[in-house]
C-alpha positions in Angstrom: 3.4 -25.4 -14.8 5.4 -21.9 -14.0 5.6 -20.7 -10.5 3.5 -18.3 -9.3 4.8 -14.7 -9.7 3.8 -13.5 -6.2 2.9 -16.1 -3.4 1.5 -14.5 -0.4 1.1 -17.5 2.5 -0.9 -16.3 6.0 0.7 -13.2 5.5 0.1 -11.0 9.2 1.1 -7.5 10.4 0.3 -5.3 13.3 1.7 -2.1 14.5 1.7 -0.6 18.1 -1.3 1.8 18.7 -0.9 5.3 17.7 0.0 7.5 21.0 0.3 11.2 21.7 1.7 13.4 24.1 4.3 11.8 26.5 3.1 8.3 25.4 4.4 8.8 22.3 7.9 8.2 23.8 6.6 4.5 24.6 5.7 3.7 21.3 9.1 2.2 20.0 8.4 -0.4 23.0 4.7 -0.6 22.7 3.5 -4.3 21.8 2.1 -4.3 18.1 -1.5 -4.8 19.0 -3.5 -2.9 15.8 -3.6 -5.4 13.2 -3.3 -4.3 9.5 -3.3 -8.0 8.0 -5.0 -10.7 9.6 -3.7 -14.3 7.7 -4.0 -13.2 3.8 -2.9 -16.2 1.2 -3.2 -15.7 -2.4 -1.3 -16.1 -5.7 -0.7 -14.2 -8.5 0.0 -15.9 -11.7 2.9 -15.1 -13.9 1.4 -12.4 -16.7 -1.5 -11.9 -14.4 -2.9 -8.7 -13.5 -4.4 -8.7 -9.8 -6.2 -5.5 -8.5 -6.5 -4.7 -4.5 -10.1 -3.4 -3.5 -10.9 -2.8 0.3 -11.6 0.8 1.9 -9.1 3.1 3.6 -7.4 1.1 6.3 -8.0 -2.4 5.0 -4.2 -3.4 4.4 -3.7 -2.7 0.6 -0.8 -0.6 1.0 0.8 -2.6 4.0 0.7 -5.4 1.7 2.2 -3.8 -1.3 5.0 -2.4 1.2 5.8 -5.8 2.7 6.1 -7.0 -1.0 8.2 -4.3 -2.0 10.7 -5.1 0.9 9.6 -2.1 2.8 8.0 -3.3 5.7 8.5 -6.9 7.6 5.7 -8.8 8.4 4.9 -9.7 11.8 4.2 -13.9 10.5 3.5 -15.2 7.4 5.9 -15.5 4.2 5.6 -14.3 0.8 7.7 -14.7 -2.3 8.4 -12.5 -5.4 9.7 -13.6 -8.6 10.6 -16.5 -6.4 12.5 -15.0 -3.7 11.6 -14.1 -0.2 10.9 -10.4 0.6 12.4 -11.1 4.0 15.3 -13.5 3.5 16.8 -11.9 0.2 15.6 -8.2 -0.5 18.0 -7.5 -3.0 17.2 -10.3 -5.2 13.3 -9.2 -5.4 14.0 -5.6 -5.8 15.8 -6.7 -8.8 13.0 -8.6 -10.3 10.6 -5.6 -9.1 9.1 -2.3 -10.3 7.3 -0.2 -7.3 5.3 2.6 -7.3 4.0 4.3 -4.2 0.7 6.6 -4.3 2.7 9.0 -2.2 6.1 9.8 -0.9 7.9 9.3 -4.3 11.3 10.0 -3.2 13.2 11.7 -5.5 15.9 14.0 -5.2 14.1 17.6 -5.3 17.4 19.8 -6.6 17.8 16.8 -9.4 16.3 17.0 -12.7 14.2 14.3 -13.9 16.5 13.2 -16.0 19.1 12.8 -13.7 17.0 11.3 -11.3 15.8 8.8 -13.4 19.7 7.7 -14.6 20.6 7.5 -10.8 17.8 5.0 -9.8 18.6 3.2 -12.9 22.4 2.8 -12.2 20.9 1.2 -9.0 19.7 -1.3 -10.8 23.1 -2.0 -12.7 21.6 -0.4 -15.8 24.1 0.8 -18.5 24.3 4.5 -20.0 23.6 3.4 -23.0 20.4 1.5 -22.0 19.1 4.1 -20.3 19.5 6.7 -22.6 17.3 5.2 -24.9 14.8 3.6 -22.4 14.3 7.0 -20.8 13.7 8.6 -24.0 11.1 6.0 -24.9 9.3 6.4 -22.0 9.3 9.9 -21.7 7.7 10.3 -24.8 5.2 7.5 -24.2 4.3 9.5 -20.6 4.5 13.2 -22.6 7.6 14.0 -20.4 10.3 14.8 -22.9 9.6 18.6 -22.1 10.0 18.1 -18.5 13.0 15.8 -18.0 15.7 18.3 -17.7 13.7 20.5 -15.1 14.6 20.4 -11.2 11.9 18.2 -9.6 10.9 20.7 -7.1 9.6 22.8 -9.8 7.2 20.1 -11.4 3.7 19.6 -10.5 2.1 16.3 -8.5 1.1 15.0 -11.8 4.3 15.4 -13.4 6.1 13.8 -10.5 3.8 10.8 -10.2 4.4 10.1 -14.3 8.0 10.4 -13.1 7.7 8.1 -10.2 5.8 5.5 -12.9 8.5 5.7 -15.3 11.1 5.1 -12.7 9.3 1.4 -12.0 9.1 0.4 -15.3 13.1 1.6 -16.4 14.4 -1.8 -15.8 11.5 -3.9 -17.4 10.8 -5.6 -14.3 9.5 -8.8 -14.1 6.7 -8.0 -11.4 5.1 -4.3 -11.0 3.4 -3.4 -7.6 1.4 0.0 -8.4 -0.2 1.8 -5.2 -2.9 4.2 -6.5 -1.2 4.6 -10.2 -3.1 7.4 -11.8 -4.1 8.9 -8.7 -2.4 12.4 -9.6 -3.1 12.0 -13.4 -5.7 13.8 -15.3 -8.4 11.8 -17.2 -6.3 12.0 -20.5 -3.1 10.9 -18.9 -5.0 8.2 -17.0 -6.5 6.8 -19.6 -3.2 6.8 -21.8 -1.4 5.1 -19.0 -4.0 2.7 -18.2 -4.0 1.6 -22.1 0.0 1.6 -22.0 0.1 -0.6 -19.1 -2.7 -3.4 -20.6 -1.4 -3.7 -24.1 2.3 -3.0 -23.6 3.8 -3.9 -20.2 0.9 -6.8 -19.6 0.1 -7.7 -23.1 3.6 -7.5 -25.0 6.0 -7.9 -22.1 4.1 -10.3 -20.0 4.9 -8.4 -16.6 3.1 -9.7 -13.8 0.9 -6.8 -12.1 -0.7 -6.5 -8.1 -2.2 -2.8 -7.9 -4.2 -0.8 -5.6 -7.0 1.4 -6.8 -10.0 3.1 -5.8 -11.3 3.6 -9.6 -13.2 0.8 -10.0 -13.5 1.2 -13.8 -9.8 1.4 -13.9 -9.7 -2.1 -12.2 -12.7 -3.6 -14.7 -10.5 -2.7 -17.3 -6.7 -3.6 -15.9 -7.7 -6.8 -13.6 -7.7 -10.6 -14.6 -8.9 -11.1 -10.6 -10.0 -9.2 -8.0 -9.0 -9.4 -4.3 -10.9 -7.6 -2.0 -9.5 -6.7 1.5 -11.6 -5.9 4.7 -10.1 -4.6 7.9 -7.1 -6.8 7.2 -8.5 -9.8 6.1 -9.2 -11.2 2.7 -12.9 -11.4 1.7 -13.1 -12.5 -1.9 -10.5 -13.0 -4.6 -11.8 -13.8 -7.8 -12.3 -12.4 -11.4 -15.0 -9.5 -11.7 -17.6 -10.8 -13.4 -17.6 -14.0 -10.8 -17.3 -11.4 -8.1 -20.6 -10.0 -9.4 -22.3 -13.3 -9.8 -21.1 -14.5 -6.3 -23.0 -11.2 -4.2 -25.6 -11.2 -7.1 -24.6 -7.6 -7.9 -24.8 -6.0 -11.5 -21.8 -3.9 -11.0 -18.5 -4.2 -9.2 -19.4 -1.2 -6.9 -22.8 -3.0 -5.5 -20.4 -6.4 -5.3 -17.8 -4.9 -3.3 -21.0 -3.4 -0.8 -22.3 -6.4 -0.5 -19.4 -8.6 0.2 -17.8 -6.1 2.8 -20.6 -4.4 4.3 -19.4 -0.8 3.4 -20.7 1.6 1.0 -19.3 2.6 -2.2 -18.6 6.2 -0.6 -15.8 4.6 1.6 -13.4 3.8 -1.3 -11.8 7.4 -1.1 -8.1 7.8 -2.2 -5.6 7.2 0.7 -3.0 5.3 2.1 -3.8 2.1 4.0 
């Protein structure tokens, strides 16, 4: 049996309470009393696509940031492509592609192409490989005409596509995506979903963990759905089995019954 692509065991994360005024100076020393994750455990199989579904503040982005080596957990452990994000962060990053829904981290005065080459070199990719890979992905994402413009001149949707290209440059074994189609128009979003499903997942066998508020996107891409509610895992199964478990006719209805939240609470935001 193949080892899981991602393993999460009893993962917890708490943050200090938000303070204002003069009390904000005490925040770095305050005890972490606001839990974002509460003992979450699950596995993602190699080649599997798993969606994170939950309301704002459910813990989706916190979980992705821990797996991407950007946050330290308060308790528990995790493994990404066989490496611990806390003990071996550099090894995790070599196997990982990560796309954040915000704070995309590009250098504004460099062109899109220069940014991609810079991040590619950080992953030890050769100039020859980068030239071909950037051209191929830019064509796929319809960015060929934008690559030589400074990032500060690009629209938010174009920067979002540039970030998606960056996450795929080094052909990672594991891909973490936080609301990947949030700033894309309807046609670009549909094209990206098909590319992800049939090329990245289908042909390359990449393992995917992604957060999304778009339920039709989840049903199209996900083999299984992990539902988080206030930092706790409340269900983890295929969309059809979740609907069966909740005696629901749609994933929207299943989510509402399993969490006690209405579907209107599924609004894009960081969590």
